[in-house]
CHARMM-style PDB file with segment names, atoms N, HN, CA, C and O in Angstrom:
ATOM      1  N   UNK     1       0.839  -1.199   0.000  1.00  0.00      PROA
ATOM      2  CA  UNK     1       0.000   0.000   0.000  1.00  0.00      PROA
ATOM      3  C   UNK     1       0.882   1.261   0.000  1.00  0.00      PROA
ATOM      4  O   UNK     1       0.671   2.189  -0.780  1.00  0.00      PROA
ATOM      5  N   UNK     2       1.861   1.260   0.887  1.00  0.00      PROA
ATOM      6  HN  UNK     2       2.033   0.506   1.521  1.00  0.00      PROA
ATOM      7  CA  UNK     2       2.724   2.434   1.000  1.00  0.00      PROA
ATOM      8  C   UNK     2       3.528   2.644  -0.277  1.00  0.00      PROA
ATOM      9  O   UNK     2       3.654   3.772  -0.754  1.00  0.00      PROA
ATOM     10  N   UNK     3       4.074   1.562  -0.834  1.00  0.00      PROA
ATOM     11  HN  UNK     3       3.972   0.645  -0.447  1.00  0.00      PROA
ATOM     12  CA  UNK     3       4.871   1.688  -2.052  1.00  0.00      PROA
ATOM     13  C   UNK     3       4.005   2.174  -3.220  1.00  0.00      PROA
ATOM     14  O   UNK     3       4.477   2.922  -4.077  1.00  0.00      PROA
ATOM     15  N   UNK     4       2.742   1.748  -3.250  1.00  0.00      PROA
ATOM     16  HN  UNK     4       2.359   1.141  -2.553  1.00  0.00      PROA
ATOM     17  CA  UNK     4       1.841   2.177  -4.314  1.00  0.00      PROA
ATOM     18  C   UNK     4       1.599   3.688  -4.214  1.00  0.00      PROA
ATOM     19  O   UNK     4       1.560   4.386  -5.227  1.00  0.00      PROA
ATOM     20  N   UNK     5       1.440   4.178  -2.998  1.00  0.00      PROA
ATOM     21  HN  UNK     5       1.472   3.612  -2.175  1.00  0.00      PROA
ATOM     22  CA  UNK     5       1.217   5.615  -2.808  1.00  0.00      PROA
ATOM     23  C   UNK     5       2.435   6.413  -3.254  1.00  0.00      PROA
ATOM     24  O   UNK     5       2.298   7.443  -3.915  1.00  0.00      PROA
ATOM     25  N   UNK     6       3.622   5.940  -2.895  1.00  0.00      PROA
ATOM     26  HN  UNK     6       3.733   5.104  -2.358  1.00  0.00      PROA
ATOM     27  CA  UNK     6       4.828   6.676  -3.291  1.00  0.00      PROA
ATOM     28  C   UNK     6       4.992   6.650  -4.804  1.00  0.00      PROA
ATOM     29  O   UNK     6       5.453   7.628  -5.392  1.00  0.00      PROA
ATOM     30  N   UNK     7       4.622   5.550  -5.438  1.00  0.00      PROA
ATOM     31  HN  UNK     7       4.248   4.755  -4.961  1.00  0.00      PROA
ATOM     32  CA  UNK     7       4.715   5.469  -6.899  1.00  0.00      PROA
ATOM     33  C   UNK     7       3.788   6.496  -7.540  1.00  0.00      PROA
ATOM     34  O   UNK     7       4.180   7.192  -8.476  1.00  0.00      PROA
ATOM     35  N   UNK     8       2.567   6.589  -7.040  1.00  0.00      PROA
ATOM     36  HN  UNK     8       2.248   6.023  -6.280  1.00  0.00      PROA
ATOM     37  CA  UNK     8       1.603   7.541  -7.596  1.00  0.00      PROA
ATOM     38  C   UNK     8       2.104   8.973  -7.414  1.00  0.00      PROA
ATOM     39  O   UNK     8       2.027   9.778  -8.342  1.00  0.00      PROA
ATOM     40  N   UNK     9       2.616   9.295  -6.222  1.00  0.00      PROA
ATOM     41  HN  UNK     9       2.678   8.640  -5.469  1.00  0.00      PROA
ATOM     42  CA  UNK     9       3.092  10.651  -5.969  1.00  0.00      PROA
ATOM     43  C   UNK     9       4.303  10.957  -6.843  1.00  0.00      PROA
ATOM     44  O   UNK     9       4.454  12.080  -7.323  1.00  0.00      PROA
ATOM     45  N   UNK    10       5.161   9.970  -7.052  1.00  0.00      PROA
ATOM     46  HN  UNK    10       5.038   9.057  -6.662  1.00  0.00      PROA
ATOM     47  CA  UNK    10       6.322  10.166  -7.922  1.00  0.00      PROA
ATOM     48  C   UNK    10       5.878  10.437  -9.349  1.00  0.00      PROA
ATOM     49  O   UNK    10       6.457  11.288 -10.025  1.00  0.00      PROA
ATOM     50  N   UNK    11       4.867   9.732  -9.815  1.00  0.00      PROA
ATOM     51  HN  UNK    11       4.397   9.041  -9.267  1.00  0.00      PROA
ATOM     52  CA  UNK    11       4.358   9.937 -11.173  1.00  0.00      PROA
ATOM     53  C   UNK    11       3.798  11.351 -11.325  1.00  0.00      PROA
ATOM     54  O   UNK    11       4.029  12.014 -12.337  1.00  0.00      PROA
ATOM     55  N   UNK    12       3.061  11.804 -10.309  1.00  0.00      PROA
ATOM     56  HN  UNK    12       2.874  11.266  -9.487  1.00  0.00      PROA
ATOM     57  CA  UNK    12       2.484  13.152 -10.369  1.00  0.00      PROA
ATOM     58  C   UNK    12       3.588  14.199 -10.446  1.00  0.00      PROA
ATOM     59  O   UNK    12       3.518  15.125 -11.254  1.00  0.00      PROA
ATOM     60  N   UNK    13       4.616  14.048  -9.598  1.00  0.00      PROA
ATOM     61  HN  UNK    13       4.673  13.296  -8.941  1.00  0.00      PROA
ATOM     62  CA  UNK    13       5.726  15.001  -9.597  1.00  0.00      PROA
ATOM     63  C   UNK    13       6.443  14.958 -10.935  1.00  0.00      PROA
ATOM     64  O   UNK    13       6.827  15.996 -11.474  1.00  0.00      PROA
ATOM     65  N   UNK    14       6.624  13.751 -11.472  1.00  0.00      PROA
ATOM     66  HN  UNK    14       6.312  12.908 -11.034  1.00  0.00      PROA
ATOM     67  CA  UNK    14       7.299  13.590 -12.752  1.00  0.00      PROA
ATOM     68  C   UNK    14       6.546  14.320 -13.857  1.00  0.00      PROA
ATOM     69  O   UNK    14       7.144  15.043 -14.654  1.00  0.00      PROA
ATOM     70  N   UNK    15       5.234  14.126 -13.897  1.00  0.00      PROA
ATOM     71  HN  UNK    15       4.749  13.539 -13.249  1.00  0.00      PROA
ATOM     72  CA  UNK    15       4.410  14.750 -14.932  1.00  0.00      PROA
ATOM     73  C   UNK    15       4.443  16.275 -14.804  1.00  0.00      PROA
ATOM     74  O   UNK    15       4.576  16.984 -15.802  1.00  0.00      PROA
ATOM     75  N   UNK    16       4.323  16.771 -13.578  1.00  0.00      PROA
ATOM     76  HN  UNK    16       4.215  16.195 -12.767  1.00  0.00      PROA
ATOM     77  CA  UNK    16       4.322  18.216 -13.356  1.00  0.00      PROA
ATOM     78  C   UNK    16       5.658  18.819 -13.754  1.00  0.00      PROA
ATOM     79  O   UNK    16       5.697  19.866 -14.401  1.00  0.00      PROA
ATOM     80  N   UNK    17       6.751  18.174 -13.376  1.00  0.00      PROA
ATOM     81  HN  UNK    17       6.720  17.324 -12.850  1.00  0.00      PROA
ATOM     82  CA  UNK    17       8.070  18.715 -13.697  1.00  0.00      PROA
ATOM     83  C   UNK    17       8.306  18.684 -15.198  1.00  0.00      PROA
ATOM     84  O   UNK    17       8.954  19.574 -15.750  1.00  0.00      PROA
ATOM     85  N   UNK    18       7.777  17.656 -15.860  1.00  0.00      PROA
ATOM     86  HN  UNK    18       7.250  16.933 -15.412  1.00  0.00      PROA
ATOM     87  CA  UNK    18       7.942  17.574 -17.310  1.00  0.00      PROA
ATOM     88  C   UNK    18       7.194  18.723 -17.978  1.00  0.00      PROA
ATOM     89  O   UNK    18       7.703  19.327 -18.922  1.00  0.00      PROA
ATOM     90  N   UNK    19       5.988  19.030 -17.496  1.00  0.00      PROA
ATOM     91  HN  UNK    19       5.574  18.539 -16.729  1.00  0.00      PROA
ATOM     92  CA  UNK    19       5.202  20.132 -18.056  1.00  0.00      PROA
ATOM     93  C   UNK    19       5.934  21.458 -17.839  1.00  0.00      PROA
ATOM     94  O   UNK    19       6.010  22.294 -18.739  1.00  0.00      PROA
ATOM     95  N   UNK    20       6.465  21.633 -16.639  1.00  0.00      PROA
ATOM     96  HN  UNK    20       6.403  20.954 -15.908  1.00  0.00      PROA
ATOM     97  CA  UNK    20       7.187  22.872 -16.321  1.00  0.00      PROA
ATOM     98  C   UNK    20       8.427  23.001 -17.195  1.00  0.00      PROA
ATOM     99  O   UNK    20       8.727  24.084 -17.698  1.00  0.00      PROA
ATOM    100  N   UNK    21       9.148  21.893 -17.377  1.00  0.00      PROA
ATOM    101  HN  UNK    21       8.903  21.013 -16.969  1.00  0.00      PROA
ATOM    102  CA  UNK    21      10.356  21.917 -18.211  1.00  0.00      PROA
ATOM    103  C   UNK    21      10.001  22.275 -19.656  1.00  0.00      PROA
ATOM    104  O   UNK    21      10.682  23.085 -20.285  1.00  0.00      PROA
ATOM    105  N   UNK    22       8.943  21.673 -20.173  1.00  0.00      PROA
ATOM    106  HN  UNK    22       8.390  21.015 -19.662  1.00  0.00      PROA
ATOM    107  CA  UNK    22       8.525  21.956 -21.548  1.00  0.00      PROA
ATOM    108  C   UNK    22       8.129  23.418 -21.702  1.00  0.00      PROA
ATOM    109  O   UNK    22       8.489  24.071 -22.681  1.00  0.00      PROA
ATOM    110  N   UNK    23       7.384  23.921 -20.724  1.00  0.00      PROA
ATOM    111  HN  UNK    23       7.092  23.390 -19.929  1.00  0.00      PROA
ATOM    112  CA  UNK    23       6.936  25.306 -20.751  1.00  0.00      PROA
ATOM    113  C   UNK    23       8.126  26.265 -20.724  1.00  0.00      PROA
ATOM    114  O   UNK    23       8.186  27.219 -21.500  1.00  0.00      PROA
ATOM    115  N   UNK    24       9.079  25.997 -19.814  1.00  0.00      PROA
ATOM    116  HN  UNK    24       9.031  25.223 -19.184  1.00  0.00      PROA
ATOM    117  CA  UNK    24      10.255  26.864 -19.675  1.00  0.00      PROA
ATOM    118  C   UNK    24      11.109  26.836 -20.937  1.00  0.00      PROA
ATOM    119  O   UNK    24      11.589  27.874 -21.393  1.00  0.00      PROA
ATOM    120  N   UNK    25      11.294  25.650 -21.496  1.00  0.00      PROA
ATOM    121  HN  UNK    25      10.904  24.807 -21.126  1.00  0.00      PROA
ATOM    122  CA  UNK    25      12.142  25.543 -22.690  1.00  0.00      PROA
ATOM    123  C   UNK    25      11.494  26.242 -23.887  1.00  0.00      PROA
ATOM    124  O   UNK    25      12.188  26.857 -24.697  1.00  0.00      PROA
ATOM    125  N   UNK    26      10.172  26.150 -24.002  1.00  0.00      PROA
ATOM    126  HN  UNK    26       9.608  25.651 -23.345  1.00  0.00      PROA
ATOM    127  CA  UNK    26       9.492  26.811 -25.123  1.00  0.00      PROA
ATOM    128  C   UNK    26       9.583  28.324 -24.977  1.00  0.00      PROA
ATOM    129  O   UNK    26       9.759  29.029 -25.971  1.00  0.00      PROA
ATOM    130  N   UNK    27       9.465  28.834 -23.750  1.00  0.00      PROA
ATOM    131  HN  UNK    27       9.322  28.261 -22.943  1.00  0.00      PROA
ATOM    132  CA  UNK    27       9.588  30.277 -23.516  1.00  0.00      PROA
ATOM    133  C   UNK    27      11.000  30.736 -23.859  1.00  0.00      PROA
ATOM    134  O   UNK    27      11.193  31.773 -24.494  1.00  0.00      PROA
ATOM    135  N   UNK    28      11.995  29.940 -23.426  1.00  0.00      PROA
ATOM    136  HN  UNK    28      11.838  29.098 -22.910  1.00  0.00      PROA
ATOM    137  CA  UNK    28      13.389  30.288 -23.711  1.00  0.00      PROA
ATOM    138  C   UNK    28      13.646  30.273 -25.210  1.00  0.00      PROA
ATOM    139  O   UNK    28      14.364  31.127 -25.730  1.00  0.00      PROA
ATOM    140  N   UNK    29      13.060  29.300 -25.907  1.00  0.00      PROA
ATOM    141  HN  UNK    29      12.477  28.606 -25.485  1.00  0.00      PROA
ATOM    142  CA  UNK    29      13.230  29.191 -27.359  1.00  0.00      PROA
ATOM    143  C   UNK    29      12.641  30.418 -28.059  1.00  0.00      PROA
ATOM    144  O   UNK    29      13.260  30.989 -28.957  1.00  0.00      PROA
ATOM    145  N   UNK    30      11.441  30.815 -27.637  1.00  0.00      PROA
ATOM    146  HN  UNK    30      10.938  30.351 -26.908  1.00  0.00      PROA
ATOM    147  CA  UNK    30      10.802  31.988 -28.237  1.00  0.00      PROA
ATOM    148  C   UNK    30      11.602  33.244 -27.943  1.00  0.00      PROA
ATOM    149  O   UNK    30      11.729  34.117 -28.801  1.00  0.00      PROA
ATOM    150  N   UNK    31      12.150  33.341 -26.721  1.00  0.00      PROA
ATOM    151  HN  UNK    31      12.047  32.631 -26.024  1.00  0.00      PROA
ATOM    152  CA  UNK    31      12.961  34.502 -26.347  1.00  0.00      PROA
ATOM    153  C   UNK    31      14.222  34.559 -27.198  1.00  0.00      PROA
ATOM    154  O   UNK    31      14.620  35.629 -27.659  1.00  0.00      PROA
ATOM    155  N   UNK    32      14.856  33.387 -27.406  1.00  0.00      PROA
ATOM    156  HN  UNK    32      14.533  32.519 -27.031  1.00  0.00      PROA
ATOM    157  CA  UNK    32      16.066  33.324 -28.222  1.00  0.00      PROA
ATOM    158  C   UNK    32      15.743  33.721 -29.666  1.00  0.00      PROA
ATOM    159  O   UNK    32      16.526  34.416 -30.313  1.00  0.00      PROA
ATOM    160  N   UNK    33      14.591  33.278 -30.165  1.00  0.00      PROA
ATOM    161  HN  UNK    33      13.954  32.713 -29.639  1.00  0.00      PROA
ATOM    162  CA  UNK    33      14.178  33.644 -31.528  1.00  0.00      PROA
ATOM    163  C   UNK    33      13.998  35.155 -31.634  1.00  0.00      PROA
ATOM    164  O   UNK    33      14.367  35.764 -32.638  1.00  0.00      PROA
ATOM    165  N   UNK    34      13.430  35.750 -30.594  1.00  0.00      PROA
ATOM    166  HN  UNK    34      13.129  35.255 -29.778  1.00  0.00      PROA
ATOM    167  CA  UNK    34      13.205  37.193 -30.587  1.00  0.00      PROA
ATOM    168  C   UNK    34      14.504  37.975 -30.601  1.00  0.00      PROA
ATOM    169  O   UNK    34      14.537  39.117 -31.060  1.00  0.00      PROA
ATOM    170  N   UNK    35      15.593  37.363 -30.095  1.00  0.00      PROA
ATOM    171  HN  UNK    35      15.567  36.435 -29.722  1.00  0.00      PROA
ATOM    172  CA  UNK    35      16.876  38.049 -30.056  1.00  0.00      PROA
ATOM    173  C   UNK    35      17.556  38.060 -31.415  1.00  0.00      PROA
ATOM    174  O   UNK    35      18.475  38.844 -31.646  1.00  0.00      PROA
ATOM    175  N   UNK    36      17.098  37.174 -32.334  1.00  0.00      PROA
ATOM    176  HN  UNK    36      16.351  36.537 -32.146  1.00  0.00      PROA
ATOM    177  CA  UNK    36      17.725  37.094 -33.657  1.00  0.00      PROA
ATOM    178  C   UNK    36      16.984  38.033 -34.620  1.00  0.00      PROA
ATOM    179  O   UNK    36      15.797  37.836 -34.880  1.00  0.00      PROA
ATOM    180  N   UNK    37      17.669  39.041 -35.145  1.00  0.00      PROA
ATOM    181  HN  UNK    37      18.634  39.201 -34.934  1.00  0.00      PROA
ATOM    182  CA  UNK    37      17.006  40.038 -36.008  1.00  0.00      PROA
ATOM    183  C   UNK    37      16.406  39.430 -37.271  1.00  0.00      PROA
ATOM    184  O   UNK    37      15.366  39.887 -37.747  1.00  0.00      PROA
ATOM    185  N   UNK    38      17.060  38.395 -37.821  1.00  0.00      PROA
ATOM    186  HN  UNK    38      17.905  38.024 -37.434  1.00  0.00      PROA
ATOM    187  CA  UNK    38      16.564  37.795 -39.065  1.00  0.00      PROA
ATOM    188  C   UNK    38      15.154  37.246 -38.858  1.00  0.00      PROA
ATOM    189  O   UNK    38      14.249  37.508 -39.651  1.00  0.00      PROA
ATOM    190  N   UNK    39      14.983  36.477 -37.774  1.00  0.00      PROA
ATOM    191  HN  UNK    39      15.719  36.264 -37.130  1.00  0.00      PROA
ATOM    192  CA  UNK    39      13.662  35.904 -37.502  1.00  0.00      PROA
ATOM    193  C   UNK    39      12.656  36.998 -37.206  1.00  0.00      PROA
ATOM    194  O   UNK    39      11.485  36.884 -37.566  1.00  0.00      PROA
ATOM    195  N   UNK    40      13.106  38.055 -36.552  1.00  0.00      PROA
ATOM    196  HN  UNK    40      14.057  38.148 -36.260  1.00  0.00      PROA
ATOM    197  CA  UNK    40      12.207  39.166 -36.234  1.00  0.00      PROA
ATOM    198  C   UNK    40      11.707  39.815 -37.523  1.00  0.00      PROA
ATOM    199  O   UNK    40      10.532  40.162 -37.638  1.00  0.00      PROA
ATOM    200  N   UNK    41      12.609  39.974 -38.488  1.00  0.00      PROA
ATOM    201  HN  UNK    41      13.564  39.692 -38.394  1.00  0.00      PROA
ATOM    202  CA  UNK    41      12.230  40.573 -39.773  1.00  0.00      PROA
ATOM    203  C   UNK    41      11.276  39.673 -40.536  1.00  0.00      PROA
ATOM    204  O   UNK    41      10.319  40.150 -41.145  1.00  0.00      PROA
ATOM    205  N   UNK    42      11.534  38.362 -40.504  1.00  0.00      PROA
ATOM    206  HN  UNK    42      12.311  37.974 -40.009  1.00  0.00      PROA
ATOM    207  CA  UNK    42      10.663  37.419 -41.208  1.00  0.00      PROA
ATOM    208  C   UNK    42       9.256  37.463 -40.597  1.00  0.00      PROA
ATOM    209  O   UNK    42       8.255  37.491 -41.312  1.00  0.00      PROA
ATOM    210  N   UNK    43       9.206  37.470 -39.252  1.00  0.00      PROA
ATOM    211  HN  UNK    43      10.019  37.448 -38.672  1.00  0.00      PROA
ATOM    212  CA  UNK    43       7.909  37.500 -38.575  1.00  0.00      PROA
ATOM    213  C   UNK    43       7.188  38.811 -38.877  1.00  0.00      PROA
ATOM    214  O   UNK    43       5.989  38.812 -39.156  1.00  0.00      PROA
ATOM    215  N   UNK    44       7.906  39.914 -38.823  1.00  0.00      PROA
ATOM    216  HN  UNK    44       8.880  39.913 -38.596  1.00  0.00      PROA
ATOM    217  CA  UNK    44       7.297  41.230 -39.083  1.00  0.00      PROA
ATOM    218  C   UNK    44       6.792  41.282 -40.529  1.00  0.00      PROA
ATOM    219  O   UNK    44       5.693  41.773 -40.788  1.00  0.00      PROA
ATOM    220  N   UNK    45       7.595  40.775 -41.466  1.00  0.00      PROA
ATOM    221  HN  UNK    45       8.488  40.375 -41.255  1.00  0.00      PROA
ATOM    222  CA  UNK    45       7.190  40.783 -42.869  1.00  0.00      PROA
ATOM    223  C   UNK    45       5.965  39.908 -43.095  1.00  0.00      PROA
ATOM    224  O   UNK    45       5.062  40.277 -43.847  1.00  0.00      PROA
ATOM    225  N   UNK    46       5.934  38.756 -42.446  1.00  0.00      PROA
ATOM    226  HN  UNK    46       6.667  38.457 -41.834  1.00  0.00      PROA
ATOM    227  CA  UNK    46       4.787  37.850 -42.602  1.00  0.00      PROA
ATOM    228  C   UNK    46       3.517  38.478 -42.074  1.00  0.00      PROA
ATOM    229  O   UNK    46       2.457  38.376 -42.692  1.00  0.00      PROA
ATOM    230  N   UNK    47       3.628  39.135 -40.918  1.00  0.00      PROA
ATOM    231  HN  UNK    47       4.489  39.218 -40.416  1.00  0.00      PROA
ATOM    232  CA  UNK    47       2.426  39.739 -40.339  1.00  0.00      PROA
ATOM    233  C   UNK    47       1.963  40.941 -41.155  1.00  0.00      PROA
ATOM    234  O   UNK    47       0.762  41.150 -41.321  1.00  0.00      PROA
ATOM    235  N   UNK    48       2.908  41.733 -41.667  1.00  0.00      PROA
ATOM    236  HN  UNK    48       3.884  41.562 -41.532  1.00  0.00      PROA
ATOM    237  CA  UNK    48       2.528  42.924 -42.433  1.00  0.00      PROA
ATOM    238  C   UNK    48       1.913  42.529 -43.781  1.00  0.00      PROA
ATOM    239  O   UNK    48       0.999  43.191 -44.272  1.00  0.00      PROA
ATOM    240  N   UNK    49       2.425  41.440 -44.374  1.00  0.00      PROA
ATOM    241  HN  UNK    49       3.168  40.902 -43.975  1.00  0.00      PROA
ATOM    242  CA  UNK    49       1.901  40.995 -45.663  1.00  0.00      PROA
ATOM    243  C   UNK    49       0.490  40.417 -45.516  1.00  0.00      PROA
ATOM    244  O   UNK    49      -0.379  40.649 -46.357  1.00  0.00      PROA
ATOM    245  N   UNK    50       0.280  39.667 -44.440  1.00  0.00      PROA
ATOM    246  HN  UNK    50       0.985  39.478 -43.757  1.00  0.00      PROA
ATOM    247  CA  UNK    50      -1.011  39.015 -44.256  1.00  0.00      PROA
ATOM    248  C   UNK    50      -2.093  40.067 -43.960  1.00  0.00      PROA
ATOM    249  O   UNK    50      -3.268  39.850 -44.254  1.00  0.00      PROA
ATOM    250  N   UNK    51      -1.694  41.193 -43.386  1.00  0.00      PROA
ATOM    251  HN  UNK    51      -0.739  41.370 -43.148  1.00  0.00      PROA
ATOM    252  CA  UNK    51      -2.650  42.212 -43.053  1.00  0.00      PROA
ATOM    253  C   UNK    51      -3.024  43.010 -44.263  1.00  0.00      PROA
ATOM    254  OT1 UNK    51      -3.835  43.931 -44.168  1.00  0.00      PROA
TER     255      UNK     51
END
């Protein structure tokens, strides 16, 4: 019983940490993209053309 509870709690922590890691890495990736002028120009051009 006790081992089953610890397994469940470990799974929950694992899932939560994985979500947090994915979220943080995606934010960092977007921030890094924003620092590159080439990508900024491509994004700006795409948005201005579509409008």
